[in-house]
LOKE-655499 format. One line per 5 residues: for each residue x, y negated, z of C-alpha. Coordinates in Angstrom, 2 decimals, decimal comma. Layout:
<nodes>
X/Y/Z  ...
</nodes>
This chain:
<nodes>
0,00/0,00/0,00  1,32/-3,42/-0,90  2,17/-6,02/1,72  -0,46/-8,43/0,36  -3,15/-5,81/0,92
-1,90/-5,13/4,45  -1,87/-8,83/5,35  -5,63/-8,97/4,74  -6,27/-6,44/7,52  -6,62/-7,25/11,19
-4,49/-5,65/13,92  -6,93/-2,77/14,49  -7,00/-2,02/10,78  -3,22/-2,06/10,62  -2,96/0,29/13,58
-5,35/2,70/11,86  -3,22/2,46/8,72  -0,07/3,27/10,73  -1,79/6,30/12,24  -2,82/7,56/8,78
0,68/6,99/7,42  2,23/8,84/10,33  -0,04/11,83/9,69  0,91/11,76/6,01  4,60/11,55/6,90
4,27/14,50/9,27  2,60/16,57/6,56  5,36/15,68/4,11  7,99/16,73/6,64  6,25/20,07/7,12
6,11/20,58/3,36  9,81/19,82/3,12  10,61/22,28/5,89  8,70/25,04/4,12  10,30/24,24/0,73
6,97/23,09/-0,75  7,86/19,43/-1,30  9,28/18,74/-4,73  9,48/14,94/-4,51  11,47/14,17/-1,36
11,37/10,46/-2,20  7,87/10,38/-0,75  9,39/10,68/2,73  11,29/7,43/2,25  8,22/5,70/0,83
5,96/6,64/3,73  8,63/5,80/6,31  9,02/2,32/4,85  5,25/1,83/4,61  4,98/2,64/8,33
7,70/0,11/9,12  6,02/-2,51/6,93  2,68/-2,07/8,71  4,30/-2,14/12,16  6,14/-5,34/11,26
2,88/-7,00/10,26  1,27/-5,85/13,51  4,09/-7,48/15,48  3,79/-10,69/13,45  0,04/-10,91/14,00
0,33/-10,20/17,72  3,05/-12,85/18,09  0,87/-15,36/16,24  -2,08/-14,56/18,51  0,08/-14,92/21,60
1,48/-18,23/20,39  -1,98/-19,54/19,50  -3,26/-18,52/22,94  -0,43/-20,32/24,71  -1,31/-23,68/23,17
</nodes>
């Protein structure tokens, strides 16, 4: 999922996306362990997508905290 699409979601939506991505990453790891995964590049893609979503969560929470402090 592109960053622009993720920025449209709220924190709860992003957390749900992270959970889904983590499940997908786990499944890919299991496929790799059982020699069923032909495209190992998918592991890198999902890992980076998780990091991207977590970064946006942190940004949104920091913005909320800063807005609440004013």
